[in-house]
C-alpha positions as CSV (number, residue, x, y, z in Angstrom):
1,M,-124.2,-43.2,-166.9
2,P,-126.3,-43.8,-163.8
3,Q,-129.9,-45.0,-164.3
4,N,-131.2,-42.4,-161.9
5,I,-129.9,-39.2,-163.4
6,I,-131.7,-36.8,-161.0
7,M,-130.3,-37.2,-157.5
8,K,-132.2,-36.4,-154.4
9,Q,-131.9,-32.7,-153.7
10,K,-129.5,-32.3,-150.8
11,F,-128.7,-28.6,-151.0
12,K,-131.2,-26.8,-148.9
13,N,-130.6,-23.2,-150.0
14,H,-131.8,-22.7,-153.6
15,L,-129.6,-19.6,-153.9
16,L,-126.3,-21.5,-153.7
17,G,-125.8,-21.2,-157.4
18,T,-126.0,-17.4,-157.3
19,F,-123.7,-14.7,-156.0
20,Q,-126.4,-13.2,-153.7
21,L,-125.3,-14.9,-150.5
22,N,-121.8,-13.5,-150.9
23,G,-122.9,-9.9,-150.3
24,Y,-122.6,-10.4,-146.5
25,M,-119.3,-12.3,-146.4
26,D,-115.9,-10.7,-145.7
27,I,-113.7,-10.4,-148.8
28,H,-116.4,-11.9,-151.1
29,C,-118.5,-8.8,-150.7
30,W,-115.8,-6.5,-152.2
31,Y,-117.3,-6.7,-155.7
32,N,-120.8,-7.8,-156.6
33,Y,-120.5,-10.2,-159.6
34,L,-123.7,-11.1,-161.4
35,A,-122.2,-14.3,-163.0
36,G,-120.8,-15.8,-159.8
37,Y,-122.0,-18.4,-157.4
38,S,-122.0,-18.7,-153.6
39,A,-119.1,-19.3,-151.3
40,Q,-121.4,-21.5,-149.2
41,F,-121.8,-23.9,-152.1
42,V,-118.0,-24.3,-152.4
43,E,-117.7,-24.8,-148.6
44,E,-120.3,-27.6,-148.7
45,I,-118.5,-29.4,-151.6
46,I,-115.0,-29.1,-149.9
47,E,-116.4,-30.6,-146.6
48,E,-118.4,-33.3,-148.4
49,E,-115.4,-34.4,-150.5
50,N,-113.1,-34.2,-147.5
51,I,-110.6,-32.0,-149.3
52,M,-107.4,-31.6,-147.2
53,S,-104.7,-29.0,-147.0
54,S,-102.4,-31.3,-149.1
55,D,-104.9,-31.3,-152.0
56,V,-105.1,-28.8,-154.9
57,V,-108.4,-27.4,-156.2
58,L,-109.0,-26.0,-159.7
59,D,-111.7,-23.5,-160.9
60,P,-111.4,-23.2,-164.7
61,F,-114.0,-20.3,-164.8
62,C,-113.0,-18.6,-161.6
63,G,-114.6,-15.2,-162.2
64,V,-113.9,-13.1,-159.1
65,G,-112.3,-15.9,-157.2
66,T,-115.1,-17.3,-155.0
67,T,-113.7,-20.9,-155.1
68,N,-110.2,-19.8,-154.5
69,I,-111.1,-17.5,-151.5
70,V,-112.9,-20.4,-149.8
71,C,-109.9,-22.6,-150.4
72,K,-107.6,-20.1,-149.0
73,K,-109.7,-19.8,-145.8
74,Y,-109.6,-23.6,-145.6
75,D,-105.8,-23.7,-146.0
76,I,-106.2,-25.5,-149.4
77,H,-104.0,-24.7,-152.4
78,S,-106.0,-23.6,-155.5
79,V,-105.7,-22.5,-159.1
80,G,-108.2,-20.3,-161.0
81,I,-108.4,-19.7,-164.7
82,E,-110.2,-16.6,-165.9
83,V,-110.2,-15.2,-169.4
84,N,-111.6,-11.7,-168.5
85,P,-108.6,-9.5,-167.4
86,F,-110.8,-7.4,-165.1
87,T,-112.4,-10.3,-163.2
88,A,-108.9,-11.9,-163.0
89,F,-107.7,-8.6,-161.4
90,V,-110.6,-8.7,-158.9
91,A,-109.8,-12.3,-158.0
92,R,-106.1,-11.7,-157.5
93,T,-106.8,-8.6,-155.4
94,K,-109.3,-10.4,-153.2
95,L,-106.8,-13.2,-152.6
96,F,-103.9,-11.0,-151.3
97,W,-104.1,-10.8,-147.5
98,D,-100.4,-10.4,-146.6
99,F,-100.7,-6.8,-145.3
100,D,-99.2,-5.5,-142.1
101,K,-102.3,-4.4,-140.2
102,E,-100.8,-1.2,-138.8
103,E,-99.5,-0.3,-142.3
104,L,-103.0,-0.8,-143.7
105,D,-104.4,1.7,-141.1
106,N,-101.6,4.2,-141.6
107,N,-101.9,4.1,-145.4
108,F,-105.7,4.7,-145.0
109,I,-105.1,7.8,-143.0
110,N,-102.3,9.2,-145.2
111,F,-104.1,8.5,-148.4
112,F,-107.3,10.4,-147.5
113,E,-105.2,13.2,-146.2
114,Y,-103.5,13.3,-149.5
115,L,-106.9,13.1,-151.3
116,N,-108.4,16.0,-149.4
117,K,-105.2,18.1,-149.7
118,N,-105.3,17.8,-153.5
119,K,-109.1,18.1,-153.9
120,K,-109.0,21.9,-154.1
121,Q,-106.4,21.8,-156.9
122,K,-108.1,19.1,-158.9
123,N,-108.5,19.8,-162.6
124,D,-111.2,18.8,-165.0
125,F,-110.3,15.3,-166.3
126,Q,-110.9,14.5,-169.9
127,C,-112.7,11.3,-170.8
128,D,-113.2,10.4,-174.4
129,N,-115.0,7.1,-173.7
130,V,-118.6,7.5,-174.7
131,L,-119.9,4.8,-172.5
132,L,-118.3,6.2,-169.3
133,S,-119.6,9.7,-170.2
134,R,-123.1,8.2,-170.5
135,A,-122.8,6.2,-167.3
136,F,-121.9,9.1,-165.0
137,S,-122.7,12.7,-164.8
138,P,-119.8,15.1,-165.6
139,K,-119.3,16.0,-161.9
140,I,-119.4,12.4,-160.7
141,L,-117.1,11.1,-163.5
142,N,-114.6,13.9,-162.8
143,D,-114.6,12.9,-159.1
144,L,-114.0,9.3,-160.0
145,L,-111.1,10.1,-162.3
146,F,-109.6,12.4,-159.7
147,I,-109.6,9.6,-157.1
148,K,-108.2,7.2,-159.7
149,S,-105.4,9.6,-160.4
150,C,-104.6,9.9,-156.7
151,I,-104.5,6.2,-156.3
152,E,-102.0,6.0,-159.1
153,E,-99.9,8.8,-157.8
154,F,-99.9,8.3,-154.1
155,D,-96.8,6.9,-152.5
156,F,-98.2,3.9,-150.6
157,S,-95.8,2.5,-148.0
158,G,-95.1,-1.2,-147.8
159,R,-97.0,-3.4,-150.3
160,T,-97.3,-0.6,-152.8
161,Y,-98.5,-2.6,-155.8
162,E,-101.1,-4.6,-153.8
163,L,-102.3,-1.6,-151.9
164,R,-102.8,0.3,-155.2
165,N,-104.9,-2.6,-156.5
166,L,-106.9,-2.8,-153.3
167,Y,-107.9,0.9,-153.6
168,K,-108.6,0.5,-157.3
169,L,-111.0,-2.4,-156.5
170,G,-112.6,-0.3,-153.8
171,L,-113.2,2.5,-156.4
172,I,-114.5,0.1,-159.0
173,S,-116.9,-1.4,-156.4
174,I,-118.8,1.8,-155.9
175,L,-119.4,2.6,-159.6
176,R,-122.9,1.0,-159.8
177,K,-124.1,2.9,-156.7
178,I,-123.4,6.3,-158.3
179,S,-124.0,5.5,-162.0
180,N,-126.9,6.7,-164.1
181,Y,-127.3,3.1,-165.1
182,E,-129.1,1.1,-162.4
183,S,-127.8,-2.1,-163.9
184,F,-124.5,-2.8,-165.6
185,S,-125.3,-6.4,-166.5
186,P,-126.3,-8.3,-168.4
187,Y,-127.4,-5.1,-170.2
188,L,-127.2,-1.5,-169.4
189,K,-130.4,-0.1,-167.9
190,R,-130.7,3.7,-167.3
191,R,-132.2,5.0,-164.1
192,D,-135.5,6.9,-164.3
193,K,-133.9,9.6,-162.2
194,Q,-130.4,10.6,-163.2
195,F,-127.6,11.4,-160.7
196,K,-126.1,14.9,-161.1
197,D,-123.9,14.7,-158.0
198,A,-123.0,12.4,-155.2
199,P,-120.6,12.3,-152.2
200,V,-118.2,10.2,-154.2
201,I,-115.2,10.6,-151.9
202,D,-117.2,9.7,-148.8
203,I,-118.7,6.6,-150.4
204,F,-115.3,5.5,-151.6
205,K,-113.8,6.1,-148.1
206,S,-116.5,4.0,-146.5
207,K,-115.8,1.2,-148.9
208,I,-112.1,1.2,-148.3
209,R,-112.7,1.3,-144.5
210,E,-114.9,-1.8,-144.9
211,M,-112.3,-3.7,-146.9
212,I,-109.6,-2.9,-144.4
213,K,-111.8,-4.1,-141.6
214,N,-112.3,-7.4,-143.5
215,L,-108.5,-7.7,-143.9
216,H,-108.1,-7.3,-140.1
217,N,-110.5,-10.2,-139.7
218,V,-108.5,-12.7,-141.8
219,E,-105.1,-14.2,-141.2
220,N,-102.7,-14.7,-144.1
221,N,-101.4,-18.2,-144.7
222,N,-98.8,-19.8,-146.9
223,V,-101.5,-21.3,-149.2
224,S,-100.9,-20.9,-152.9
225,S,-103.8,-19.2,-154.7
226,K,-102.8,-18.7,-158.3
227,I,-105.0,-16.9,-160.8
228,Y,-104.2,-17.2,-164.5
229,N,-105.7,-14.9,-167.1
230,N,-106.0,-17.7,-169.7
231,D,-108.4,-19.6,-171.9
232,A,-109.7,-22.8,-170.1
233,R,-109.8,-24.7,-173.5
234,E,-106.0,-25.0,-173.3
235,L,-104.5,-26.0,-170.0
236,S,-101.1,-27.3,-171.1
237,F,-99.4,-24.4,-169.3
238,L,-100.4,-25.9,-165.9
239,D,-97.7,-27.8,-164.1
240,K,-99.8,-29.7,-161.5
241,N,-102.7,-32.1,-161.3
242,F,-105.8,-31.5,-159.2
243,D,-107.8,-33.3,-156.6
244,L,-111.1,-31.4,-157.1
245,V,-112.6,-29.1,-159.7
246,V,-115.4,-26.8,-158.6
247,T,-116.8,-24.3,-161.1
248,S,-119.7,-22.9,-163.0
249,P,-119.2,-22.2,-166.7
250,P,-120.9,-19.4,-168.7
251,Y,-124.5,-20.4,-169.3
252,L,-125.9,-20.7,-172.8
253,N,-128.2,-17.7,-172.2
254,N,-127.2,-15.4,-175.1
255,W,-125.2,-13.2,-172.8
256,D,-122.0,-11.8,-174.2
257,Y,-119.9,-12.1,-171.0
258,S,-117.6,-9.3,-172.1
259,W,-120.6,-6.9,-171.7
260,I,-121.3,-7.6,-168.1
261,T,-118.0,-5.9,-167.0
262,K,-117.7,-3.5,-169.9
263,I,-117.8,-0.3,-167.8
264,E,-115.2,-1.6,-165.4
265,L,-113.0,-2.8,-168.2
266,F,-113.2,0.7,-169.8
267,F,-112.7,2.5,-166.5
268,L,-109.5,0.6,-165.6
269,G,-108.2,0.9,-169.2
270,Y,-108.2,-2.8,-170.1
271,A,-110.1,-1.7,-173.2
272,N,-111.3,1.7,-174.5
273,S,-113.8,0.5,-177.1
274,N,-115.8,-2.4,-178.4
275,E,-113.2,-2.8,-181.1
276,D,-110.6,-3.3,-178.4
277,L,-112.8,-6.0,-176.8
278,N,-113.2,-7.7,-180.2
279,K,-109.5,-7.8,-180.7
280,G,-108.8,-8.9,-177.1
281,F,-110.3,-11.5,-174.8
282,R,-113.8,-11.4,-176.3
283,K,-112.7,-13.9,-179.0
284,E,-111.6,-16.3,-176.4
285,L,-114.9,-16.5,-174.6
286,I,-117.0,-19.6,-174.6
287,K,-119.6,-19.3,-177.3
288,S,-122.5,-18.8,-175.0
289,S,-124.1,-16.1,-177.1
290,T,-125.1,-15.5,-180.7
291,Y,-123.1,-12.3,-180.5
292,L,-119.9,-14.4,-180.2
293,V,-120.4,-16.6,-183.2
294,N,-119.5,-15.9,-186.9
295,G,-120.9,-17.2,-190.2
296,T,-124.0,-19.2,-190.8
297,E,-122.8,-22.8,-190.3
298,A,-121.1,-24.8,-187.7
299,E,-120.1,-28.4,-187.2
300,S,-119.9,-30.5,-184.0
301,I,-116.5,-31.9,-183.0
302,I,-118.1,-34.1,-180.3
303,P,-117.5,-37.8,-181.0
304,D,-120.4,-39.8,-182.4
305,S,-122.7,-40.6,-179.6
306,E,-126.3,-40.3,-178.2
307,V,-125.6,-36.8,-176.8
308,K,-124.2,-35.6,-180.1
309,G,-127.4,-36.7,-181.8
310,E,-129.5,-34.8,-179.3
311,I,-127.4,-31.7,-179.7
312,L,-127.6,-31.9,-183.5
313,R,-131.3,-32.4,-183.5
314,A,-131.7,-29.3,-181.3
315,A,-129.5,-27.3,-183.6
316,Y,-131.4,-28.5,-186.6
317,N,-134.7,-27.4,-185.1
318,L,-133.2,-24.0,-184.2
319,K,-131.9,-23.5,-187.7
320,K,-135.3,-24.1,-189.2
321,K,-136.8,-21.6,-186.8
322,R,-134.1,-19.1,-187.6
323,L,-134.6,-19.3,-191.3
324,D,-138.4,-18.8,-190.8
325,I,-137.8,-15.6,-188.9
326,K,-136.4,-12.5,-190.6
327,N,-133.1,-11.7,-189.0
328,G,-133.5,-14.6,-186.6
329,K,-130.7,-15.2,-184.0
330,K,-128.0,-17.8,-184.7
331,Y,-129.0,-20.0,-181.8
332,D,-128.2,-23.1,-183.8
333,I,-124.6,-22.1,-184.4
334,A,-124.2,-21.0,-180.7
335,V,-125.5,-24.4,-179.5
336,L,-123.0,-26.3,-181.6
337,E,-120.1,-24.1,-180.8
338,Y,-121.0,-23.9,-177.1
339,F,-121.0,-27.7,-176.6
340,N,-117.8,-27.9,-178.8
341,D,-116.2,-25.7,-176.2
342,I,-117.6,-27.7,-173.3
343,Y,-116.1,-30.9,-174.8
344,K,-112.7,-29.2,-175.3
345,I,-112.6,-27.9,-171.7
346,L,-113.7,-31.2,-170.2
347,S,-111.0,-33.0,-172.2
348,E,-108.4,-30.6,-170.9
349,I,-109.6,-30.9,-167.3
350,Y,-109.5,-34.7,-167.5
351,K,-105.8,-34.6,-168.4
352,R,-105.1,-32.4,-165.3
353,M,-107.0,-34.4,-162.6
354,N,-105.8,-37.1,-160.3
355,Y,-107.6,-40.5,-160.5
356,G,-110.5,-40.7,-158.1
357,S,-111.0,-37.0,-158.0
358,K,-114.3,-35.2,-158.6
359,N,-115.2,-32.5,-161.2
360,I,-118.3,-30.6,-160.0
361,W,-120.1,-28.0,-162.1
362,V,-123.1,-25.7,-161.4
363,V,-124.9,-25.5,-164.8
364,G,-128.1,-23.8,-165.9
365,D,-130.2,-25.1,-168.9
366,S,-131.7,-22.8,-171.6
367,G,-134.9,-22.3,-173.6
368,L,-134.1,-20.9,-177.1
369,Y,-136.9,-20.3,-179.6
370,G,-139.0,-22.9,-177.7
371,E,-136.3,-25.5,-177.8
372,H,-135.2,-26.9,-174.5
373,I,-131.4,-27.1,-174.3
374,R,-130.6,-29.6,-171.6
375,T,-127.2,-28.2,-170.7
376,D,-126.8,-30.0,-167.3
377,L,-127.6,-33.4,-168.7
378,W,-125.7,-32.9,-171.9
379,T,-122.7,-31.7,-170.0
380,G,-122.7,-34.8,-168.0
381,K,-123.0,-37.0,-171.1
382,I,-120.2,-35.1,-172.9
383,S,-118.0,-35.6,-169.9
384,E,-118.1,-39.4,-170.4
385,L,-116.8,-38.8,-173.9
386,A,-113.9,-37.0,-172.4
387,G,-113.2,-39.9,-170.0
388,F,-115.1,-39.0,-166.9
389,E,-117.8,-41.1,-165.1
390,F,-121.0,-39.1,-165.1
391,S,-122.5,-39.8,-161.6
392,G,-125.6,-37.7,-161.7
393,L,-127.3,-34.4,-161.3
394,D,-128.6,-32.5,-158.2
395,V,-131.2,-29.8,-159.0
396,L,-130.4,-26.6,-157.0
397,R,-133.4,-24.7,-158.0
398,E,-136.2,-24.3,-160.6
399,R,-135.6,-21.2,-162.5
400,R,-138.0,-18.6,-163.9
401,A,-139.4,-19.8,-167.2
402,S,-138.0,-17.8,-170.1
403,R,-140.1,-15.9,-172.6
404,H,-140.1,-19.2,-174.6
405,K,-142.3,-20.7,-171.9
406,I,-139.9,-23.5,-170.9
407,K,-139.4,-24.5,-167.3
408,L,-135.7,-24.3,-166.5
409,R,-133.5,-25.4,-163.7
410,E,-130.0,-25.0,-162.3
411,S,-128.2,-28.2,-161.4
412,V,-125.0,-29.5,-159.9
413,V,-123.3,-31.9,-162.4
414,Y,-121.1,-34.6,-160.8
415,M,-118.3,-36.1,-162.8
416,E,-115.4,-38.3,-161.6
417,K,-112.1,-39.4,-163.0
């Protein structure tokens, strides 16, 4: 481990670890993902590490595909792993550019003619999902379900499957704008003024037009951009090694990462209830939240080391505080299980990397019941136990202090095989 853990801050834009900068970038802007990071960050890493078209990049927490889209634009092969089936769908859809441009335009005209032709005959669509019924007024929800049914029924010419996905993603991307929740994530927050009606078809049409314009601005290439809907704790299914890993894991912030896309998951039918989520991918999420842990005890699987002692001490302090509080949150268990998952993932990644390659993570630390969880530093130390050389941290930004009054930061963690 290097003597000087904190490296000189070389990244000038403190928003590089957030998705905010992507809102103005072609393709990236198709869906606003709270848990993502910026394409600009990935670009800077690829250029700094001199990654070539012959190399292969891995993002084991690829979310909506930011890393993979940048790689595709740079003619670099990439693989993304994403446990959430909805965000995996978003990533795959954003990475498909092999459309005939004239066909795109013709399908756009024909689809909206079909939509308008059937609009007068549309029936009331039944929706038995309570959350969707709360999120949208009856009129708006009926319009959304009508458009969804037209997308499923319309005879797209050419790349039918990919075009259908493109239009579904366009529909999904407007949900927040017309919902009675002003925020979908990390928690649902109702608007002060509820929407009774909105020009849903016009908003949707505008979004699809924007997406098609983006596709006119990019050229397809023969680069492989593979997205797997899998758990990053087990990578034996991969058949290649990697020359660079760029990623950002779920933060230990007590978010249940199945919640932040719950409305989208329900709307597209990946799940219809919380029970479905519990039986599905939710159990495969990294334990970043007390909502994802079970029982009242947990053990660390990390090999005996200085960092294991630091984690155990933090968990012990958190357990004492939990027991002192009636119905206290199980932060102690979450901390132990979170870093167990980090150790498993780093060990798997190490097996799949070429020697001399870099493993670069954007990580945020946490403040839980007044206990500072040094996630960036501990991730680096754990990586050494998995075989990596931990070469330091680079602080991206100081973060807003939590209600536990701890000054937090977001950092880039550098590891090398």
